[in-house]
GUSEKOL-440540 format. One record per residue: residue number from 1; residue in one letter; x, y, z of N, C-alpha, C, O in turn. Coordinates in nm, 4 decimals. Layout:
<node num="NUM" residu="a" n_x="X" n_y="Y" n_z="Z" ca_x="X" ca_y="Y" ca_z="Z" c_x="X" c_y="Y" c_z="Z" o_x="X" o_y="Y" o_z="Z"/>
...
END
This chain:
<node num="1" residu="m" n_x="-1.9473" n_y="5.5611" n_z="-6.0993" ca_x="-1.8358" ca_y="5.5777" ca_z="-6.1900" c_x="-1.7123" c_y="5.6142" c_z="-6.1091" o_x="-1.7193" o_y="5.6952" o_z="-6.0167"/>
<node num="2" residu="g" n_x="-1.6003" n_y="5.5546" n_z="-6.1440" ca_x="-1.4756" ca_y="5.5809" ca_z="-6.0744" c_x="-1.4155" c_y="5.7147" c_z="-6.1137" o_x="-1.4620" o_y="5.7805" o_z="-6.2068"/>
<node num="3" residu="n" n_x="-1.3129" n_y="5.7532" n_z="-6.0423" ca_x="-1.2433" ca_y="5.8773" ca_z="-6.0717" c_x="-1.1485" c_y="5.8593" c_z="-6.1890" o_x="-1.0932" o_y="5.7513" o_z="-6.2096"/>
<node num="4" residu="m" n_x="-1.1304" n_y="5.9647" n_z="-6.2647" ca_x="-1.0325" ca_y="5.9634" ca_z="-6.3724" c_x="-0.8937" c_y="5.9632" c_z="-6.3090" o_x="-0.8733" o_y="6.0255" o_z="-6.2048"/>
<node num="5" residu="a" n_x="-0.7994" n_y="5.8947" n_z="-6.3699" ca_x="-0.6663" ca_y="5.8773" ca_z="-6.3118" c_x="-0.5976" c_y="6.0105" c_z="-6.2817" o_x="-0.5237" o_y="6.0198" o_z="-6.1837"/>
<node num="6" residu="y" n_x="-0.6194" n_y="6.1128" n_z="-6.3625" ca_x="-0.5497" ca_y="6.2393" ca_z="-6.3427" c_x="-0.6012" c_y="6.3190" c_z="-6.2230" o_x="-0.5360" o_y="6.4141" o_z="-6.1798"/>
<node num="7" residu="c" n_x="-0.7173" n_y="6.2816" n_z="-6.1688" ca_x="-0.7695" ca_y="6.3546" ca_z="-6.0526" c_x="-0.8210" c_y="6.2602" c_z="-5.9440" o_x="-0.8973" o_y="6.3014" o_z="-5.8566"/>
<node num="8" residu="r" n_x="-0.7797" n_y="6.1353" n_z="-5.9495" ca_x="-0.8266" ca_y="6.0332" ca_z="-5.8549" c_x="-0.8029" c_y="6.0737" c_z="-5.7104" o_x="-0.8953" o_y="6.0702" o_z="-5.6291"/>
<node num="9" residu="f" n_x="-0.6802" n_y="6.1119" n_z="-5.6777" ca_x="-0.6471" ca_y="6.1423" ca_z="-5.5390" c_x="-0.7077" c_y="6.2753" c_z="-5.4944" o_x="-0.7482" o_y="6.2895" o_z="-5.3790"/>
<node num="10" residu="t" n_x="-0.7139" n_y="6.3720" n_z="-5.5848" ca_x="-0.7749" ca_y="6.5006" ca_z="-5.5517" c_x="-0.9214" c_y="6.4820" c_z="-5.5160" o_x="-0.9670" o_y="6.5314" o_z="-5.4129"/>
<node num="11" residu="n" n_x="-0.9949" n_y="6.4118" n_z="-5.5996" ca_x="-1.1376" ca_y="6.3895" ca_z="-5.5746" c_x="-1.1603" c_y="6.3047" c_z="-5.4505" o_x="-1.2483" o_y="6.3345" o_z="-5.3697"/>
<node num="12" residu="t" n_x="-1.0815" n_y="6.1994" n_z="-5.4353" ca_x="-1.1001" ca_y="6.1085" ca_z="-5.3233" c_x="-1.0659" c_y="6.1755" c_z="-5.1912" o_x="-1.1350" o_y="6.1541" o_z="-5.0916"/>
<node num="13" residu="a" n_x="-0.9602" n_y="6.2564" n_z="-5.1888" ca_x="-0.9237" ca_y="6.3271" ca_z="-5.0651" c_x="-1.0385" c_y="6.4169" c_z="-5.0194" o_x="-1.0687" o_y="6.4234" o_z="-4.9002"/>
<node num="14" residu="a" n_x="-1.1016" n_y="6.4852" n_z="-5.1127" ca_x="-1.2156" ca_y="6.5707" ca_z="-5.0776" c_x="-1.3321" c_y="6.4867" c_z="-5.0255" o_x="-1.3988" o_y="6.5261" o_z="-4.9298"/>
<node num="15" residu="d" n_x="-1.3567" n_y="6.3729" n_z="-5.0868" ca_x="-1.4657" ca_y="6.2855" ca_z="-5.0426" c_x="-1.4376" c_y="6.2265" c_z="-4.9047" o_x="-1.5278" o_y="6.2167" o_z="-4.8215"/>
<node num="16" residu="v" n_x="-1.3124" n_y="6.1871" n_z="-4.8807" ca_x="-1.2765" ca_y="6.1316" ca_z="-4.7495" c_x="-1.2876" c_y="6.2400" c_z="-4.6429" o_x="-1.3317" o_y="6.2123" o_z="-4.5314"/>
<node num="17" residu="q" n_x="-1.2484" n_y="6.3625" n_z="-4.6754" ca_x="-1.2631" ca_y="6.4726" ca_z="-4.5800" c_x="-1.4105" c_y="6.4918" c_z="-4.5442" o_x="-1.4435" o_y="6.5131" o_z="-4.4275"/>
<node num="18" residu="d" n_x="-1.4983" n_y="6.4846" n_z="-4.6428" ca_x="-1.6419" ca_y="6.4957" ca_z="-4.6179" c_x="-1.6895" c_y="6.3827" c_z="-4.5269" o_x="-1.7678" o_y="6.4054" o_z="-4.4347"/>
<node num="19" residu="c" n_x="-1.6419" n_y="6.2614" n_z="-4.5530" ca_x="-1.6789" ca_y="6.1481" ca_z="-4.4676" c_x="-1.6299" c_y="6.1707" c_z="-4.3251" o_x="-1.7030" o_y="6.1448" o_z="-4.2295"/>
<node num="20" residu="l" n_x="-1.5073" n_y="6.2184" n_z="-4.3103" ca_x="-1.4515" ca_y="6.2437" ca_z="-4.1780" c_x="-1.5380" c_y="6.3426" c_z="-4.0998" o_x="-1.5582" o_y="6.3262" o_z="-3.9795"/>
<node num="21" residu="e" n_x="-1.5880" n_y="6.4430" n_z="-4.1668" ca_x="-1.6716" ca_y="6.5441" ca_z="-4.1015" c_x="-1.8061" c_y="6.4879" c_z="-4.0561" o_x="-1.8755" o_y="6.5505" o_z="-3.9759"/>
<node num="22" residu="h" n_x="-1.8435" n_y="6.3701" n_z="-4.1069" ca_x="-1.9737" ca_y="6.3112" ca_z="-4.0740" c_x="-1.9619" c_y="6.1745" c_z="-4.0058" o_x="-2.0600" o_y="6.1004" o_z="-3.9999"/>
<node num="23" residu="m" n_x="-1.8444" n_y="6.1406" n_z="-3.9548" ca_x="-1.8223" ca_y="6.0090" ca_z="-3.8944" c_x="-1.9091" c_y="5.9851" c_z="-3.7713" o_x="-1.9427" o_y="5.8705" o_z="-3.7416"/>
<node num="24" residu="d" n_x="-1.9454" n_y="6.0891" n_z="-3.7001" ca_x="-2.0208" ca_y="6.0714" ca_z="-3.5760" c_x="-2.1720" c_y="6.0679" c_z="-3.5950" o_x="-2.2466" o_y="6.0557" o_z="-3.4978"/>
<node num="25" residu="e" n_x="-2.2168" n_y="6.0784" n_z="-3.7181" ca_x="-2.3610" ca_y="6.0719" ca_z="-3.7426" c_x="-2.4129" c_y="5.9333" c_z="-3.7078" o_x="-2.3536" o_y="5.8324" o_z="-3.7458"/>
<node num="26" residu="e" n_x="-2.5226" n_y="5.9291" n_z="-3.6361" ca_x="-2.5780" ca_y="5.8017" ca_z="-3.5907" c_x="-2.6922" c_y="5.7517" c_z="-3.6787" o_x="-2.7184" o_y="5.6315" o_z="-3.6835"/>
<node num="27" residu="d" n_x="-2.7591" n_y="5.8413" n_z="-3.7471" ca_x="-2.8762" ca_y="5.8037" ca_z="-3.8261" c_x="-2.8343" c_y="5.7687" c_z="-3.9694" o_x="-2.8629" o_y="5.8420" o_z="-4.0640"/>
<node num="28" residu="v" n_x="-2.7654" n_y="5.6536" n_z="-3.9825" ca_x="-2.7231" ca_y="5.6076" ca_z="-4.1148" c_x="-2.7740" c_y="5.4654" c_z="-4.1368" o_x="-2.7970" o_y="5.3912" o_z="-4.0413"/>
<node num="29" residu="s" n_x="-2.7909" n_y="5.4297" n_z="-4.2595" ca_x="-2.8431" ca_y="5.2976" ca_z="-4.2935" c_x="-2.7400" c_y="5.1895" c_z="-4.2593" o_x="-2.6216" o_y="5.2190" o_z="-4.2433"/>
<node num="30" residu="p" n_x="-2.7850" n_y="5.0666" n_z="-4.2484" ca_x="-2.6909" ca_y="4.9564" ca_z="-4.2262" c_x="-2.5830" c_y="4.9485" c_z="-4.3352" o_x="-2.4677" o_y="4.9161" o_z="-4.3066"/>
<node num="31" residu="a" n_x="-2.6204" n_y="4.9776" n_z="-4.4576" ca_x="-2.5219" ca_y="4.9759" ca_z="-4.5666" c_x="-2.4159" c_y="5.0837" c_z="-4.5461" o_x="-2.2975" o_y="5.0610" o_z="-4.5711"/>
<node num="32" residu="e" n_x="-2.4592" n_y="5.2018" n_z="-4.5001" ca_x="-2.3641" ca_y="5.3097" ca_z="-4.4728" c_x="-2.2756" c_y="5.2756" c_z="-4.3537" o_x="-2.1570" o_y="5.3086" o_z="-4.3538"/>
<node num="33" residu="q" n_x="-2.3308" n_y="5.2104" n_z="-4.2526" ca_x="-2.2502" ca_y="5.1674" ca_z="-4.1382" c_x="-2.1417" c_y="5.0699" c_z="-4.1836" o_x="-2.0268" o_y="5.0791" o_z="-4.1404"/>
<node num="34" residu="q" n_x="-2.1787" n_y="4.9777" n_z="-4.2697" ca_x="-2.0827" ca_y="4.8801" ca_z="-4.3225" c_x="-1.9756" c_y="4.9503" c_z="-4.4056" o_x="-1.8573" o_y="4.9182" o_z="-4.3941"/>
<node num="35" residu="a" n_x="-2.0159" n_y="5.0451" n_z="-4.4883" ca_x="-1.9197" ca_y="5.1194" ca_z="-4.5701" c_x="-1.8280" c_y="5.2049" c_z="-4.4830" o_x="-1.7097" o_y="5.2200" o_z="-4.5134"/>
<node num="36" residu="r" n_x="-1.8822" n_y="5.2610" n_z="-4.3746" ca_x="-1.7999" ca_y="5.3404" ca_z="-4.2824" c_x="-1.6913" c_y="5.2530" c_z="-4.2213" o_x="-1.5759" o_y="5.2949" o_z="-4.2119"/>
<node num="37" residu="r" n_x="-1.7276" n_y="5.1310" n_z="-4.1793" ca_x="-1.6274" ca_y="5.0391" ca_z="-4.1236" c_x="-1.5240" c_y="5.0000" c_z="-4.2296" o_x="-1.4053" o_y="4.9888" o_z="-4.1990"/>
<node num="38" residu="a" n_x="-1.5678" n_y="4.9794" n_z="-4.3524" ca_x="-1.4743" ca_y="4.9472" ca_z="-4.4602" c_x="-1.3779" c_y="5.0629" c_z="-4.4846" o_x="-1.2591" o_y="5.0412" o_z="-4.5085"/>
<node num="39" residu="l" n_x="-1.4285" n_y="5.1850" n_z="-4.4785" ca_x="-1.3444" ca_y="5.3027" ca_z="-4.4968" c_x="-1.2399" c_y="5.3126" c_z="-4.3858" o_x="-1.1245" o_y="5.3466" o_z="-4.4120"/>
<node num="40" residu="i" n_x="-1.2797" n_y="5.2833" n_z="-4.2632" ca_x="-1.1851" ca_y="5.2853" ca_z="-4.1516" c_x="-1.0755" c_y="5.1810" c_z="-4.1734" o_x="-0.9578" o_y="5.2090" o_z="-4.1509"/>
<node num="41" residu="r" n_x="-1.1135" n_y="5.0619" n_z="-4.2169" ca_x="-1.0136" ca_y="4.9575" ca_z="-4.2445" c_x="-0.9168" c_y="5.0028" c_z="-4.3546" o_x="-0.7959" o_y="4.9814" o_z="-4.3448"/>
<node num="42" residu="l" n_x="-0.9708" n_y="5.0647" n_z="-4.4580" ca_x="-0.8847" ca_y="5.1145" ca_z="-4.5659" c_x="-0.7901" c_y="5.2226" c_z="-4.5159" o_x="-0.6736" o_y="5.2267" o_z="-4.5553"/>
<node num="43" residu="a" n_x="-0.8395" n_y="5.3098" n_z="-4.4295" ca_x="-0.7551" ca_y="5.4159" ca_z="-4.3742" c_x="-0.6407" c_y="5.3571" c_z="-4.2927" o_x="-0.5280" o_y="5.4062" o_z="-4.2993"/>
<node num="44" residu="i" n_x="-0.6686" n_y="5.2535" n_z="-4.2168" ca_x="-0.5636" ca_y="5.1875" ca_z="-4.1393" c_x="-0.4606" c_y="5.1255" c_z="-4.2322" o_x="-0.3404" o_y="5.1388" o_z="-4.2093"/>
<node num="45" residu="t" n_x="-0.5063" n_y="5.0585" n_z="-4.3358" ca_x="-0.4145" ca_y="4.9988" ca_z="-4.4326" c_x="-0.3284" c_y="5.1052" c_z="-4.4987" o_x="-0.2077" o_y="5.0869" o_z="-4.5140"/>
<node num="46" residu="l" n_x="-0.3897" n_y="5.2160" n_z="-4.5379" ca_x="-0.3129" ca_y="5.3264" ca_z="-4.5974" c_x="-0.2070" c_y="5.3783" c_z="-4.5010" o_x="-0.0922" o_y="5.3992" o_z="-4.5401"/>
<node num="47" residu="a" n_x="-0.2450" n_y="5.3990" n_z="-4.3759" ca_x="-0.1507" ca_y="5.4510" ca_z="-4.2771" c_x="-0.0355" c_y="5.3540" c_z="-4.2553" o_x="0.0804" o_y="5.3952" o_z="-4.2496"/>
<node num="48" residu="l" n_x="-0.0664" n_y="5.2267" n_z="-4.2434" ca_x="0.0390" ca_y="5.1271" ca_z="-4.2220" c_x="0.1343" c_y="5.1177" c_z="-4.3399" o_x="0.2556" o_y="5.1067" o_z="-4.3214"/>
<node num="49" residu="n" n_x="0.0803" n_y="5.1219" n_z="-4.4605" ca_x="0.1623" ca_y="5.1000" ca_z="-4.5797" c_x="0.2270" c_y="5.2250" c_z="-4.6372" o_x="0.3295" o_y="5.2159" o_z="-4.7047"/>
<node num="50" residu="y" n_x="0.1685" n_y="5.3421" n_z="-4.6113" ca_x="0.2161" ca_y="5.4636" ca_z="-4.6781" c_x="0.2382" c_y="5.5819" c_z="-4.5857" o_x="0.2622" o_y="5.6929" o_z="-4.6333"/>
<node num="51" residu="g" n_x="0.2309" n_y="5.5613" n_z="-4.4558" ca_x="0.2511" ca_y="5.6706" ca_z="-4.3616" c_x="0.3863" c_y="5.7379" c_z="-4.3768" o_x="0.3985" o_y="5.8587" o_z="-4.3566"/>
<node num="52" residu="e" n_x="0.4887" n_y="5.6598" n_z="-4.4125" ca_x="0.6229" ca_y="5.7167" ca_z="-4.4267" c_x="0.6300" c_y="5.8202" c_z="-4.5391" o_x="0.7207" o_y="5.9035" o_z="-4.5405"/>
<node num="53" residu="e" n_x="0.5364" n_y="5.8158" n_z="-4.6321" ca_x="0.5345" ca_y="5.9129" ca_z="-4.7413" c_x="0.5131" c_y="6.0555" c_z="-4.6901" o_x="0.5532" o_y="6.1519" o_z="-4.7553"/>
<node num="54" residu="i" n_x="0.4500" n_y="6.0683" n_z="-4.5735" ca_x="0.4303" ca_y="6.2003" ca_z="-4.5142" c_x="0.5100" c_y="6.2154" c_z="-4.3849" o_x="0.4831" o_y="6.3044" o_z="-4.3041"/>
<node num="55" residu="g" n_x="0.6069" n_y="6.1284" n_z="-4.3667" ca_x="0.6955" ca_y="6.1392" ca_z="-4.2520" c_x="0.6419" c_y="6.0797" c_z="-4.1235" o_x="0.6892" o_y="6.1141" o_z="-4.0152"/>
<node num="56" residu="i" n_x="0.5445" n_y="5.9913" n_z="-4.1332" ca_x="0.4876" ca_y="5.9268" ca_z="-4.0146" c_x="0.5013" c_y="5.7760" c_z="-4.0316" o_x="0.4463" o_y="5.7174" o_z="-4.1248"/>
<node num="57" residu="e" n_x="0.5747" n_y="5.7148" n_z="-3.9409" ca_x="0.5859" ca_y="5.5697" ca_z="-3.9439" c_x="0.4815" c_y="5.5115" c_z="-3.8502" o_x="0.4814" o_y="5.5411" o_z="-3.7307"/>
<node num="58" residu="v" n_x="0.3938" n_y="5.4301" n_z="-3.9033" ca_x="0.2887" ca_y="5.3678" ca_z="-3.8232" c_x="0.3326" c_y="5.2248" c_z="-3.7972" o_x="0.3613" o_y="5.1493" o_z="-3.8901"/>
<node num="59" residu="i" n_x="0.3375" n_y="5.1891" n_z="-3.6709" ca_x="0.3857" ca_y="5.0563" ca_z="-3.6322" c_x="0.2672" c_y="4.9719" c_z="-3.5883" o_x="0.1865" o_y="5.0139" o_z="-3.5053"/>
<node num="60" residu="r" n_x="0.2581" n_y="4.8548" n_z="-3.6438" ca_x="0.1510" ca_y="4.7628" ca_z="-3.6066" c_x="0.1878" c_y="4.6940" c_z="-3.4753" o_x="0.3020" o_y="4.6522" o_z="-3.4561"/>
<node num="61" residu="s" n_x="0.0921" n_y="4.6828" n_z="-3.3873" ca_x="0.1125" ca_y="4.6168" ca_z="-3.2581" c_x="0.1259" c_y="4.4665" c_z="-3.2781" o_x="0.0610" o_y="4.4091" o_z="-3.3655"/>
<node num="62" residu="d" n_x="0.2100" n_y="4.4028" n_z="-3.1970" ca_x="0.2248" ca_y="4.2570" ca_z="-3.2018" c_x="0.1087" c_y="4.1855" c_z="-3.1349" o_x="0.0973" o_y="4.0631" o_z="-3.1429"/>
<node num="63" residu="d" n_x="0.0219" n_y="4.2625" n_z="-3.0685" ca_x="-0.0899" ca_y="4.2045" ca_z="-2.9946" c_x="-0.2058" c_y="4.1624" c_z="-3.0832" o_x="-0.3059" o_y="4.1117" o_z="-3.0325"/>
<node num="64" residu="e" n_x="-0.1952" n_y="4.1818" n_z="-3.2139" ca_x="-0.3079" ca_y="4.1522" ca_z="-3.3033" c_x="-0.3082" c_y="4.0091" c_z="-3.3473" o_x="-0.3964" o_y="3.9679" o_z="-3.4227"/>
END
């Protein structure tokens, strides 16, 4: 079940913090490994598109 709109970011921030604390765990299923990579991609997209909201401009390299 998804988060309710009034607490979506609050709940998700706590969940992402929990994930961050466990990023180095090696004993995870293939599905969890895939989800971890998807989360990293989403984090990059968030940083690129919304970093300025917290005063950080993230610049994409031309080498990609």
